[in-house]
C-alpha positions as CSV (number, residue, x, y, z in Angstrom):
1,M,142.3,119.7,117.2
2,S,140.1,118.2,119.9
3,L,138.7,115.6,117.5
4,E,142.1,114.2,116.4
5,G,141.9,110.4,115.9
6,R,138.1,110.3,115.7
7,V,136.0,109.3,112.6
8,A,132.8,111.2,111.8
9,L,130.0,110.0,109.5
10,V,127.9,112.9,108.4
11,T,124.8,111.9,106.4
12,G,123.7,114.2,103.6
13,S,127.0,116.0,103.7
14,G,127.6,116.6,100.0
15,R,126.2,120.1,100.3
16,G,124.3,122.5,102.6
17,V,124.2,122.0,106.4
18,G,125.8,118.6,106.2
19,A,128.8,119.9,104.2
20,G,129.2,122.8,106.7
21,I,129.2,120.3,109.6
22,A,131.7,118.0,107.8
23,L,134.1,120.8,107.2
24,A,133.9,122.1,110.7
25,L,134.6,118.7,112.2
26,A,137.5,118.2,109.9
27,E,138.9,121.6,111.0
28,D,138.7,120.3,114.6
29,G,140.8,117.2,113.6
30,A,138.3,114.5,112.7
31,D,138.5,112.2,109.6
32,I,135.2,112.4,107.7
33,A,132.9,110.0,105.9
34,I,130.8,112.0,103.5
35,N,127.4,110.4,102.7
36,Y,125.4,111.5,99.7
37,R,122.5,110.1,97.7
38,R,122.8,111.6,94.2
39,D,125.2,114.5,93.8
40,E,128.5,112.8,93.4
41,A,130.3,115.9,92.2
42,S,129.3,118.0,95.2
43,A,130.4,115.2,97.6
44,A,133.7,114.9,95.8
45,E,134.3,118.7,96.2
46,V,133.7,118.5,100.0
47,V,136.1,115.6,100.2
48,A,138.7,117.7,98.4
49,Q,138.2,120.6,100.8
50,I,138.6,118.3,103.8
51,E,141.8,116.8,102.3
52,K,143.2,120.3,101.9
53,L,142.8,120.6,105.7
54,G,145.1,117.6,106.1
55,R,142.4,115.2,107.2
56,R,141.3,111.9,105.6
57,A,137.9,111.9,103.8
58,K,136.0,109.7,101.5
59,A,132.5,109.9,99.9
60,Y,130.0,107.1,100.2
61,Q,126.8,106.8,98.2
62,S,123.9,105.4,100.1
63,S,120.2,106.1,100.5
64,I,120.1,106.0,104.3
65,D,116.5,104.7,104.5
66,D,117.8,101.4,102.9
67,F,119.2,99.2,105.7
68,E,121.2,97.0,103.3
69,Q,122.9,100.0,101.7
70,D,123.7,101.3,105.2
71,V,125.3,98.0,106.2
72,E,127.5,98.2,103.2
73,M,128.4,101.8,103.7
74,V,129.3,101.4,107.4
75,G,131.5,98.4,106.5
76,L,133.3,100.4,103.9
77,I,133.9,103.3,106.3
78,E,135.3,101.0,108.9
79,A,137.7,99.5,106.4
80,D,138.7,102.8,104.9
81,L,138.8,105.2,107.9
82,G,138.1,103.1,111.1
83,P,135.1,102.8,113.4
84,V,132.7,105.7,113.5
85,G,133.0,107.7,116.8
86,I,130.8,110.6,115.7
87,L,127.5,110.1,113.8
88,V,125.7,113.1,112.6
89,N,122.2,112.2,111.2
90,N,121.7,115.2,109.0
91,A,120.2,113.8,105.7
92,G,116.7,115.1,105.1
93,I,114.1,115.8,102.5
94,A,111.1,118.2,102.6
95,S,107.4,117.3,102.4
96,R,105.4,118.7,99.4
97,G,103.2,121.0,101.5
98,Q,100.0,119.0,101.2
99,S,97.3,118.6,103.8
100,V,97.0,115.2,105.5
101,A,93.9,114.5,103.3
102,D,95.9,115.1,100.2
103,T,99.2,113.5,101.1
104,E,100.1,110.4,99.1
105,P,101.2,107.3,101.2
106,A,104.4,107.0,99.2
107,E,105.5,110.6,100.2
108,L,104.7,109.8,103.9
109,Q,106.8,106.6,103.7
110,R,109.7,108.3,102.0
111,V,109.9,111.3,104.3
112,V,109.5,109.5,107.5
113,A,111.9,106.8,106.5
114,T,114.6,109.3,105.7
115,H,114.3,111.2,108.9
116,A,113.5,108.4,111.3
117,F,114.4,104.9,109.9
118,G,117.7,106.0,108.5
119,P,119.1,107.4,111.8
120,H,117.8,104.3,113.6
121,Y,119.5,102.0,111.1
122,L,122.8,103.9,111.3
123,S,122.8,104.2,115.1
124,K,122.2,100.5,115.3
125,L,125.1,99.8,113.0
126,V,127.7,102.1,114.6
127,I,126.9,101.8,118.3
128,P,128.6,98.4,118.9
129,K,132.0,99.7,117.9
130,M,131.3,103.2,119.3
131,R,130.9,101.6,122.7
132,E,134.5,100.3,122.5
133,Q,135.9,103.8,122.1
134,T,136.7,106.3,124.9
135,R,133.8,108.5,123.8
136,G,131.0,108.4,121.2
137,D,128.6,111.1,120.0
138,I,125.4,110.9,118.0
139,I,123.8,114.1,116.8
140,M,120.3,114.4,115.2
141,I,119.8,117.4,113.0
142,S,116.1,118.1,113.6
143,S,114.1,121.3,113.0
144,V,112.1,124.0,114.7
145,A,109.2,122.3,113.0
146,T,108.9,120.0,116.0
147,R,108.1,123.1,118.2
148,G,105.4,124.5,116.0
149,L,104.1,121.4,114.1
150,G,102.5,123.6,111.5
151,A,99.8,122.7,109.0
152,F,100.6,121.2,105.6
153,G,103.8,119.4,106.6
154,A,102.7,116.2,108.4
155,P,105.3,113.9,106.9
156,Y,108.2,116.2,107.8
157,N,106.8,116.9,111.2
158,M,106.2,113.2,111.9
159,G,109.7,112.3,110.7
160,K,111.5,114.9,112.8
161,C,109.4,114.1,115.9
162,A,110.3,110.4,115.5
163,M,114.0,111.4,115.1
164,E,113.9,113.3,118.3
165,A,112.1,110.4,120.1
166,L,115.0,108.2,118.9
167,A,117.5,110.6,120.3
168,Y,116.0,110.8,123.7
169,T,115.7,107.0,123.9
170,L,119.3,106.5,122.8
171,A,120.6,109.0,125.3
172,K,119.2,107.0,128.1
173,E,120.3,103.7,126.7
174,E,123.9,104.6,125.8
175,R,125.1,107.1,128.5
176,R,126.4,104.2,130.5
177,N,128.6,103.4,127.5
178,G,130.1,106.9,127.2
179,I,128.0,107.9,124.2
180,R,126.3,111.3,124.2
181,V,123.2,111.8,122.1
182,N,121.9,115.3,121.4
183,I,119.6,117.2,119.0
184,V,120.3,120.4,117.1
185,A,117.2,122.0,115.7
186,P,117.7,124.8,113.2
187,G,115.2,127.2,111.7
188,L,115.5,128.5,108.1
189,V,119.1,128.0,106.9
190,E,120.6,129.4,103.7
191,T,120.9,126.2,101.7
192,E,119.5,125.0,98.4
193,M,116.6,123.3,100.3
194,G,116.0,126.5,102.3
195,R,115.9,128.6,99.1
196,R,113.4,126.1,97.4
197,L,111.2,126.2,100.5
198,M,111.0,129.9,100.7
199,K,110.3,130.3,97.0
200,A,107.6,127.7,97.2
201,T,105.9,128.9,100.4
202,A,106.5,132.7,100.3
203,G,107.6,133.5,96.8
204,V,111.0,134.7,98.0
205,E,113.6,134.5,95.3
206,N,116.6,135.8,97.2
207,L,117.1,134.9,100.9
208,R,119.0,138.1,101.3
209,D,115.7,139.9,101.2
210,L,114.8,138.2,104.5
211,D,117.9,139.4,106.4
212,K,116.2,142.4,107.9
213,T,113.4,140.2,109.4
214,M,115.8,137.7,110.9
215,A,117.6,137.5,114.2
216,F,120.9,139.4,114.2
217,G,120.1,140.8,110.8
218,R,120.8,137.7,108.7
219,V,119.5,134.3,107.7
220,C,121.1,131.4,109.6
221,Q,124.1,129.9,107.8
222,P,125.3,126.3,107.7
223,E,128.3,127.3,109.7
224,D,126.0,128.5,112.5
225,V,124.6,125.0,112.8
226,A,128.0,123.4,112.4
227,N,129.4,125.4,115.4
228,V,126.7,124.0,117.7
229,V,127.6,120.5,116.5
230,R,131.3,120.9,117.0
231,F,130.7,122.0,120.6
232,L,128.5,119.1,121.3
233,V,130.9,116.5,120.1
234,S,134.0,118.2,121.6
235,D,135.7,117.7,125.0
236,Q,134.1,121.0,126.0
237,N,130.8,119.1,126.2
238,S,131.5,116.7,129.0
239,Y,128.0,116.5,130.6
240,L,125.3,117.2,128.0
241,T,123.2,114.4,126.6
242,G,119.6,114.0,125.7
243,E,119.3,117.7,125.0
244,R,117.8,119.7,122.2
245,L,119.5,122.9,121.2
246,Y,117.6,125.3,118.9
247,C,119.7,127.2,116.4
248,D,117.2,129.8,115.2
249,G,118.3,133.1,116.7
250,G,115.7,132.8,119.5
251,G,112.7,132.3,117.3
252,P,110.7,134.6,115.0
253,Q,111.2,138.3,115.5
254,A,108.2,140.6,115.9
255,F,108.3,144.2,114.5
């Protein structure tokens, strides 16, 4: 229970990768603030699972790209659970797969704001009290998209690159205050978003059909990403900050 006494805020944790991270951190002893935007029922279910582990948990609705909503959410978390010592910026949305010429300004604003502005707002809000703790951790859940920067995904690519730029900047600013800032960059993960992506881009209905083409014979699971995060925020990580760890099985396989 290496995280006993620590409070973690995991954004976008009502389902998918965020839910996997929230449950893993609770298993390691943390109390968890579940952030969600729309799916209240799923967030409530994650809270119930965490409470069964004997940890405190509560769900907070907030669109993270709205600074005023973030101010309210962080204030409520501090009142309910205590100051945040672990911030996992996981919430994300996909782009619509358009070329730059065909991308609407509203989509660019929405996607970049979610991936870059939201993590900046939340980091700004939690860092002052995080500095007062023995240790603080900020994790950015990025993507292998920043390695390839493929076509037809400019808003997503731009948002994730900006998120990583924030992480590298924060790591330099805050290491003197005992705060470690790191990036986890998954590839395709078996989540609702991953299923929608593969259906739209490759016509794949069942991700199990991809297992034989993936590293280690299976599609990456939320728990795989969560295990990287739980290491980074644990006492076992005493000296890593400003690092990006890929969680993609070593990249695409060639047959």
